[in-house]
C-alpha positions in Angstrom: 101.7 85.2 100.5 105.0 87.0 100.7 105.4 89.1 103.9 108.3 91.2 102.6 106.2 93.8 100.8 104.0 94.2 103.8 107.0 94.6 106.1 108.6 97.2 103.8 105.4 99.2 103.5 104.9 99.2 107.3 108.5 100.4 107.8 107.9 103.2 105.3 104.7 104.2 107.0 106.4 104.3 110.4 109.2 106.4 109.0 106.7 108.8 107.4 104.8 109.2 110.6 108.0 109.8 112.5 109.2 112.4 110.1 105.8 114.2 110.3 105.9 114.1 114.1 109.4 115.6 114.0 108.4 118.3 111.6 105.4 119.2 113.6 107.4 119.3 116.8 110.1 121.5 115.2 107.6 123.8 113.7 105.7 124.2 117.0 108.9 124.8 118.9 109.9 127.4 116.3 106.5 129.2 116.6 106.9 129.2 120.3 110.1 131.3 119.9 112.8 128.6 120.3 116.0 129.0 118.4 116.8 126.9 115.4 119.1 124.5 117.3 116.6 124.1 120.1 113.8 123.4 117.5 116.0 120.9 115.7 116.7 119.2 119.0 113.0 118.9 119.9 112.3 117.6 116.4 115.0 114.9 116.8 113.6 113.9 120.2 110.1 113.6 118.7 111.5 111.5 115.8 113.4 109.2 118.2 110.4 108.9 120.5 108.1 107.9 117.6 110.5 105.2 116.5 110.9 104.0 120.0 107.1 103.8 120.5 106.8 101.9 117.2 109.5 99.5 118.2 107.9 98.9 121.6 104.5 98.2 120.0 106.1 95.8 117.5 107.8 93.9 120.3 104.6 93.7 122.4 102.6 92.5 119.4 105.2 90.0 118.5 105.2 88.6 122.0 101.4 88.1 121.8 101.7 86.0 118.7 
């Protein structure tokens, strides 16, 4: 079985989850009264944190293999 489609689908899923987390964080920040630059910064931090968490989980799972 070719692992390339599975890897590509997993990457796409992680990116979608990261974008959704960023959008949620930005929307919540904006509803809380933050300015647009502050909300965008919080969204960027949430996006980066989600990707970092996914990377750490992938590294940990690869080490267990």
